[in-house]
C-alpha positions in Angstrom: 47.4 55.8 14.2 45.3 56.4 11.1 47.5 54.0 9.1 46.9 51.1 11.5 43.2 51.8 11.4 43.3 51.6 7.6 45.1 48.2 7.8 42.5 46.9 10.3 39.7 47.9 8.0 41.1 46.1 5.1 40.7 42.7 6.6 36.8 42.7 6.7 36.8 44.0 3.1 39.2 41.1 2.1 37.0 38.6 3.8 33.8 39.9 2.1 35.6 39.9 -1.3 36.8 36.3 -0.7 33.3 35.1 0.2 31.9 36.8 -2.9 34.4 35.1 -5.2 33.7 31.7 -3.6 30.0 32.2 -4.1 30.5 33.2 -7.8 32.7 30.1 -8.3 30.2 27.8 -6.6 27.4 29.3 -8.7 29.4 28.7 -11.9 30.0 25.1 -10.8 26.3 24.6 -10.2 25.1 26.1 -13.5 27.9 24.8 -15.8 29.2 21.5 -14.3 26.8 19.9 -11.8 23.8 19.6 -14.1 25.9 17.6 -16.5 27.7 15.5 -13.9 27.1 11.7 -13.8 28.7 9.1 -11.5 30.9 6.4 -12.8 29.1 3.2 -13.5 30.0 -0.2 -12.2 29.8 -2.5 -15.3 30.1 -5.6 -13.1 26.7 -4.7 -11.6 25.1 -4.1 -15.0 24.6 -0.4 -14.2 23.2 2.1 -16.7 21.8 5.6 -16.8 18.1 6.5 -17.1 15.6 9.2 -16.3 12.2 9.5 -14.7 9.8 12.0 -16.2 6.3 13.4 -16.1 4.3 16.2 -17.8 6.5 18.6 -15.9 9.3 18.0 -18.5 7.0 19.1 -21.4 7.6 17.8 -24.9 10.5 15.4 -24.9 12.6 14.5 -28.0 13.0 10.9 -27.2 15.3 10.1 -30.2 17.7 12.7 -28.9 17.4 11.5 -25.4 18.5 8.0 -26.6 21.8 9.5 -28.0 22.8 10.8 -24.5 23.6 7.4 -23.0 20.1 7.1 -21.6 18.8 3.5 -21.9 15.8 3.4 -19.6 13.0 5.8 -18.5 10.3 5.6 -15.9 7.2 7.6 -16.9 4.6 8.9 -14.5 1.2 7.3 -15.4 -1.2 8.1 -12.5 -1.7 9.7 -9.1 -4.3 8.9 -6.6 -7.6 7.3 -7.8 -8.4 9.4 -10.8 -5.5 11.6 -12.0 -3.7 10.6 -15.2 -0.5 12.3 -16.3 -1.4 14.2 -19.5 1.9 13.3 -21.2 1.9 9.6 -20.3 0.7 8.2 -23.6 3.0 10.4 -25.6 6.0 9.7 -23.5 5.3 6.0 -23.4 5.1 5.8 -27.2 8.2 8.1 -27.6 10.4 6.1 -25.3 9.3 2.9 -27.0 10.0 4.0 -30.6 13.4 5.4 -29.6 14.5 2.0 -28.2 14.6 3.1 -24.6 13.4 0.6 -22.0 10.3 2.0 -20.3 8.4 1.5 -17.1 5.4 3.2 -15.5 5.0 4.6 -12.0 2.1 5.6 -9.8 2.2 8.3 -7.1 0.2 7.0 -4.1 -2.0 9.5 -2.2 -3.2 9.0 1.3 -6.9 9.8 0.7 -8.0 7.0 -1.6 -8.2 3.3 -1.1 -5.2 1.4 -2.4 -7.3 -1.0 -4.6 -9.0 2.0 -6.3 -5.6 3.5 -7.0 -4.2 0.2 -8.3 -7.1 -0.3 -10.7 -6.7 3.2 -12.0 -3.0 2.7 -12.5 -3.7 -0.6 -14.3 -6.3 1.0 -16.6 -3.7 3.6 -17.7 -0.6 1.4 -17.8 -1.7 -2.1 -18.5 0.7 -4.9 -17.6 3.4 -5.4 -20.2 5.8 -8.3 -20.2 8.3 -6.2 -22.2 8.2 -3.2 -19.8 10.3 -2.5 -16.7 8.8 -3.5 -13.4 6.0 -1.1 -12.3 7.0 1.4 -9.5 5.0 2.7 -6.6 6.1 6.2 -5.5 5.5 6.8 -1.8 6.1 10.5 -0.9 2.7 12.1 -0.3 2.8 14.1 3.0 0.7 17.0 1.9 -1.5 16.9 5.1 -4.8 16.5 3.2 -5.3 13.2 5.0 -3.5 12.0 8.1 -4.0 8.2 8.5 -2.4 6.1 11.1 0.8 4.3 10.0 -1.0 0.9 10.2 -3.6 2.2 7.7 -1.0 3.4 5.3 0.8 0.0 5.4 -2.6 -1.7 4.8 -3.4 0.5 1.7 0.2 0.1 0.3 -0.2 -3.7 0.7 -3.6 -3.5 -1.1 -2.2 -1.5 -3.9 0.8 -3.9 -4.4 -1.3 -7.0 -4.2 -3.8 -5.7 -6.8 -1.1 -4.7 -9.3 1.0 -7.8 -8.8 -2.1 -9.9 -9.3 -2.0 -8.8 -13.0 1.7 -7.8 -13.5 4.3 -10.3 -14.6 6.9 -8.7 -12.4 6.9 -7.6 -8.7 6.8 -3.9 -8.0 9.7 -1.6 -7.1 9.2 0.9 -4.3 10.4 4.5 -4.2 10.0 5.7 -0.6 10.7 9.3 0.3 12.8 9.7 3.5 10.0 11.7 5.3 7.4 9.2 4.3 9.6 6.4 5.5 10.2 8.1 8.8 6.6 8.8 9.5 5.1 5.5 8.4 7.9 3.0 9.0 7.9 1.6 5.5 9.3 -0.6 3.9 8.5 -2.6 7.0 7.5 -6.1 5.8 7.5 -5.1 2.2 10.2 -7.4 0.6 10.5 -5.5 -2.7 13.3 -4.0 -4.7 14.0 -0.4 -3.7 14.6 2.8 -5.6 16.7 5.0 -3.4 17.3 8.8 -3.6 20.8 9.9 -2.6 21.9 13.1 -4.4 25.5 13.0 -5.8 26.8 10.3 -3.4 26.1 6.6 -3.8 23.6 5.2 -1.3 25.1 4.1 2.0 23.4 0.7 1.7 23.5 -1.8 -1.1 19.8 -2.8 -1.1 18.8 -0.8 -4.2 18.1 -1.6 -7.9 17.6 2.0 -8.9 19.5 5.1 -7.5 18.3 8.6 -8.1 21.4 10.8 -7.9 20.2 14.0 -9.5 17.0 16.0 -9.7 18.2 19.0 -11.7 20.2 17.2 -14.4 20.4 18.2 -18.1 19.8 15.6 -20.7 19.8 16.1 -24.5 16.3 16.2 -25.8 14.8 17.6 -22.6 14.4 21.3 -22.0 15.1 22.1 -18.3 15.7 19.9 -15.3 15.1 16.2 -15.1 15.7 13.4 -12.5 18.7 11.2 -13.5 19.1 7.6 -12.2 21.2 4.5 -12.3 19.7 1.1 -12.6 21.6 -2.1 -12.1 20.8 -5.7 -12.9 23.6 -7.6 -11.1 
C-alpha cells in the first residue's frame, strides 16, 4: 500500500517540475529571443523597419542605430499645451545626421484646447517638407479630465486642422485601443493610421505604420524601445 501511495505522490511532483521547466524555457525565449525578433518585411509594399523614441530611451547613438536596419524614426516632440520632450532636439539632430528618416509626434491630452496644443507642437517641431508626416498620438485616459466623446472629437479636429494648415503633409493618427473604444475615433477622420498589434500583423490592412514590439532591442539604444514597420505601397 505504501508503494502505491509513493507512485501517486510522484505525479504532482512531476507536474510541478514540468511547469517549472516550461516557465524557465519561456523566460529564456523572452529575454534572449523575443527582444530581437522582427517580422518578415513585404518588399512589394515598400516595408521597412523603424523606431519611435522619447526621452525615456536616454542618450541614443544614432549612427549605431542606423547600422541595425533602422531607416526611420518617430521622435516625441510635445505633450499637451506646454510640455516639450527634453531629448527632442538632440534626437532630431542625431537621426538627421545619421541618415535616418525622421518625423515628430505629439501626445494629445484631454485637458487643453486642441489649437493650443497644435501651436505648441508647431513651435517645437516646425513643418519640414523633408520630414515624415507628423503624428498625433491619442492614448490619454489618465482621468484628469473626462470630456464627452463629442468634445474629444472636436478638439482632435481642431488640432489636426491647425497643424495641417502649416504642414505640407496630412497627419498620421496613432489611436490606442482604449481611447478608440471610449471616444469612437477615428470616426470621420480620414487619415492614415498607425496601428499597434504586438507580434502579429494587424487584422486589417488600413495602416501605414505598424508597431509590433514595445520591448525590442536595437543597437545604439540601451534598454527597451518600440519597433515599427512602415510601408509606402
